[in-house]
N, C-alpha and C positions, 0 to 999 in steps of 0.2 A: 537516667537515660537522657541522651541528647535529643530532645523532641524536635528541635530545628533540623537536625540531620535526618531524623526519621521522616519528617515531612518532606524534605528535599529528595529523599530516596523514593518515596511514593510518587511524588510529583514528576520526577524525571522518568521513572518507569512508566507511568501513565501516559506521559507525553510521547515517549517512544512507541508505545503500543498503539496509540491512536494514529500516529504518523505512518505506521507500517501495516495498517489494515486490520487491527484486532477488533472484535465485536465490542460494542459498548458495554454489555453486561460483563464481559471478561475484564475489561479495563477497570470498571467500577469494583468488581469483586477483588481483583488483585490489589488495588490501592487501599480498599477498606481493610483487607487482611493485614497489610503492612502497618497501617495506622493503628489498628487494634492492638498491636504490640505495646503501645504506649500505656494501655490500661487506664486512660483518662476517661472522664465522664462523657465527653463528646468527641467522637471521631467519625466525621461525616464526609461523604464524597458524592458529588452530583456530576455526572458525565453525560455530555452530548457528543455528537459526531464532530462538532467544530470547537470543542473546548470543555473545560471542567472547572469545578470549584472544590477545593479540599480544605477542611477545617479541623483543627485540634483545639479543644477548650476544656478547662477545668477550673474550679475555684482556686486551685493552688498555683496556677500559671496565668500569664497573659494570653489571651486568645490569639491564635495564629491562623490566618486564612490566606490561601494562595489561589489565584485565578490564572488560568492559562488558556490562550487562544491558539487553536491548531489551524494553520493556514495551508499546509501541504500534506497530502496523503498519498501513500503508495501501497505496495504489497510486498512484504518481506516476512514470510512465515518463519524463517530461521531466526530472525531477530525476536519475534514474539515468543518462540520456543525458549530461547536463551533467557529472556526476561522472566518467563514463567518459572524456569529452573532456579533462577536467583531468588525470586520471591518465595518459592517453596522452601528452599534451603534456609532462608532467613527466618521464615515463620516456624520452622521445625527446630531452630536453634543450631543448625549445622554451620551457619555463617554468623559472624559478628556484624553489627550494624555498619561499622566503618568499612569492612571488607565488602559488604553488599553494595554500599554506596559507591565504592571504588570500581566494582565490576559494572554497575549500571552506568556510571560516568564514562567508563572505557567504551562501552557499547555505543554511547552517544557520540563520542569523539571519533570513533572508527566505524562509520556506517558501511553499507555495501560498497564494494569496489566497482567503479564504472567498467573496468575490464571484464569482470564476470558478467555484467549485464550485456555488454556488447558481444560477448562470445556466446552466451546462452540463448539469446533471442534468435539469431540465425539458425542455430541447431534446433530450437523449438519449432520454428516455422517450417523448416525442412521436414521435421518429423510429422507435423500436421499434414503436409502435402502427401507424404507416404501413407499416413493413416486414412486419408480420404480416397485412397486408391490411385494416387498420382504416380507418374513415372519418375525415374531418377533425374531426368532433365527438368521436370517440373519442381522436384525437390531442390535442385541446384538453383533454379531461378527464385524459388521461394526463400532460399537462404540469402541470396543477394538482396532481395527486396526487404527481407527481415533485418538485414544489417543496416540498410539505409534508413529504415523506420526507427531502429534503435538509436542510431546516431542523431537523427532528427529529434527524437523524443528526449534524449539526454541533453542536447543543446537547448531545447525549450525549457527544460527544468533548470539548467544552469542560468539561463536568462530570467528565471522566475516568471515565465509566461503563465498565464492562466491555463489550467489543465484542459479546458474546453478547446482552446486554440492550439495547444500543444498536441492534443490527440487528433484534431482535425488536420493539422499540417503533416503529422506523421503518417496518417492514413492516406493523405493525398500524395505524399512523396512515394510511398510504397506502391500504390496503384498506378501512379504515373510512370514509375520505372518499369513495372511489369508490363504495362501497355506498350511502352516504347520498345522493350525487348521483344515482345511478341510481334510487333509491327516489323521489326528488322529481321527477326528469326522466327517465322511463323511455325516452324516445325518443332518447337519446344514442347507443345502440348496444349493444354486447355488454360486459357487466361483466367476463367472463372475459378478453377481449382487453386491457381497460384494466388489470386487476390484473396480468396477466402482463407487460405493457409497463412498468408502474410499478416492479415489483420487480427488473427486469433489472439495474440498477446494483448491486444487493445480491448478485447471484449470484456465487459464489466461483470464477469461471472462471480468474482469474490464479493463485489459490492451487492449483487442480488442475493447471494447466500447470506451475507451479514445482515441484510435488510430483513430477511425472513427470520433469522435467529433473534435479532433485536425485537422484532414484533412479537414473536412467541414468548420472549422473556418479559414482555410488558413495557419495553422501551419504545412506545409508539412514536415519540418525537424523532428519535434517531432512526427507527425503522423507516418512517416516511421520508426522512431526509436522504437516507441511503438509497431508497428506491428512486427518488428524484435524481440523485447523482448518477445512478446507473442509466436512467433514461437519457440524461443530458450527454453522458459519455457515448451511448449507443447512437444518439443523433449526430454527435461530432464525427464518429467513425463513418456513418452513412454519408454525411455531407462530404467528408474528405475523400471517400472512394469515388463519389460522383464527380467531384472537381478534378481528381487525378485522372480518371478515365476520360473525362471531357477534354482535358488539356493534352493527355498522352495520345 
């Protein structure tokens, strides 16, 4: 077996899972299952929210250790599901190692498309407005503010801006636009409903859920870190809304 390729497969899969919002225990379990295919004496993985260490060692080979730092995190459940499917098929023998690595590498080279993000966010914000009992006009305004927020958030990610400031600016842009529209067209409905619906994609619900899961699985370090991340994100959203409404 090509142990280097096996390690590269596990490392690439783990990196993608952490970057796309997977729970720490899920990343660690997936990587460990892949590395265990080597049947070597030592196949260890240590994962935190911001990086991981993976090691293969045996008296018959030179020790191999990889350390990866994760600097950007988002949420893409489809990516996590695809990586889970690849790892399961590899572990059950349905996939050869070379094919599994090729599929994981393809997922890394072809991440989510910006067009899908820019289209789905306004649809989601409009749906939230309707869910909260808003009118069609409020849903329309929420879609516009959601689009502006998505464009701002995408631009901040492209500029590699820190997530705190990217979230703050996106929330400020959405609330500023909503405030300006209601100032010009006061008959659209409730400003509060539109602002709440617009910032829902920024609410750190996944981060809070993963923090609880990690804590219950005994990953207290990652659980605490994710909870702090959720708090910082919520603070950025609140500050952004305050700044946007103040300016608008």
